N, C-alpha and C positions, 0 to 999 in steps of 0.2 A: 409598780404596773401603773404604765404613764396616764394620766386622767385624759377622757373621750376628750375635753377642748383640746388639750395638747397635741390629737394626733393630727398627722400633716394637711387631710384631705380638711379640716378646722380652719388650719395657722393658711393653707393656703387663700380662703374665699376671705382672710382680711387681711392679706399685702395687695396694695394699690399699685398705681404705675404712675407716677409724679415729676413731672422737672426729668424724668427721664432716667426716674430712677424708682426703686422696685420701694415701696416705702408699709408700714407700720403706723397707726396713727394711734394720737395718747391713751383715748377713750379704751380701746381693744387693747393697749398692753398692759391699762392700769385691769381692765378687767379680767387680762391673764395672768396679772402677778397680785391678784385678789387684793387690790388696793383700790382708792379711788383717786379717779381724774387729775383733781385737785391735788393731793399729797405725790403724785407721779411731777405734778409740772412744779410743785415747790419746789421737790426734791432738785431736778433737772436746773431750776435755777436759780440755785444754790450752789452747782455746782457747772454754771455757763461754759466756763472757759473749756470744759472738756464735751463738747459740742460744737465745732464746727460748722458751718454750712453744707457740706457733705455728709454731714453725720446728722442734721436734725437742722429742720427748719418750721417756720409758721405757714400755713395756709395764706392764701390772700384772700378777701372775699369771692373773688372774682373763681380762685379753683375752689373753694368749700361748695360755693352756688355748682359750678359742672359737676361736681363730684357728686353731690347729692342728688342735681338730676338723673346722673347719667349710674347711678348705684341705688337698685331698691332698697337696699338690707340699711341705707344710710336715712332713708325718710324721717324717721320717729326722732334724729337729732339735728332734726332742721329748723328747729328755734333753740338751737344751742347759744347761749350769749357770746359765746369764745372759740376764735377759730383753734381746730385744734394743730398738734404739733405732731408733723412726720418725722418717723426716724427712719434711716436707711439701715441696712445692715450691720453697718460700722457703729450707728447709731444706738442699734439694740445693743449690742455689743459692749458699749461704751457703758448703757445700764446697769450693766453688770456691775462694774464696781462702785454707782453710785446706789445702785438697791442692793444689800448685802443678805437679804433671807434664804432661805434654803430655798423656798418657792421661788425667789428671781431665777437662783442659778437653776431648777427644774425648767423651767421659762424659757430661757435663756439658750441652754442646749437645744430643747425642741425648736424655739427658732430656727439657731444657725445648721440644723440639719433642715429645714423645711427648705431657708436659703438655698443650700447647695443642691437640693433635689428641685429646684426649680431650675436652679441653673446646668444642672446634666439634661431636664427634658429640653428648655431651649438651648443647647447644642446639639443636642437630638435631632430637635425639629430641624435647625439649619442644616445640617447634615443630608437627612431627607429631601431637603428642598435643593440644596445644591445638588445631591445625585437626580433629582428631577428635571434640574434644569440642565446639568452632561445629558442624559438619555432624551430630553427633546432634542436640543441641540445635534443630536449624535442622528435620532430619527429622523429630524425634519429635514434633513439634508439626504437622509434616502429615500423619503417621501417626495422629494422635492427633484431628485433624480427618474423616479418611479413616473412622474407626472410629465416628464421631459420626454421621457420613452414614449408615454402612452400619444403625445403631441406629434411627437416624428411620424406614429405609426401612423394618426390619424392622417397627418398630411401627405402622406405616401398612399395612402388608399383613395386621396380626391384626386388624386393628379392620374386621367386613364392613361389603360395601360394596354399594350395588344392582347390580342386574347391568345392564349397557351393552342397549339395546335396547326393544323394546314387550314389555309381558304381553300373553298371552293368554289371553283369562277363558273359560276352558274348561267353567262352569256354565251356561251360556245354548245350547250345542246341543243 
């Protein structure tokens, strides 16, 4: 049975979008791995070659302040002295080779599944947006055609027409 903290809904709330990447922050990962942040950072620093910039990066002071400002759940970390590490999906996968406990394996599997679900949701969202755009383009043209026809009808009604029927000459009577 999977731990409630490892449920997809709980993991998704810990994923942030920074520098164009979906990332998990070091303190959230440490919590998931049931270790402290200092221990996790030490393990990463000892094996820094395994974590290139596209796997893991340290937030800048500006990024950290912006993240705290926009995410209510981070307000209690506002006065943390150290800037957090942000791990991309590949960085989280690499952590499994650095942290070798059973808990780390369980957590990594759950995180990878969550990233896959996020990718599927994003693709579904993109597909829906594309379909809406297609429908808008199709119906925009049809609506434009209808309005053009209505305009022509209004213009035709504005020009006086000869009445239908015979005209009776009333002068000869």
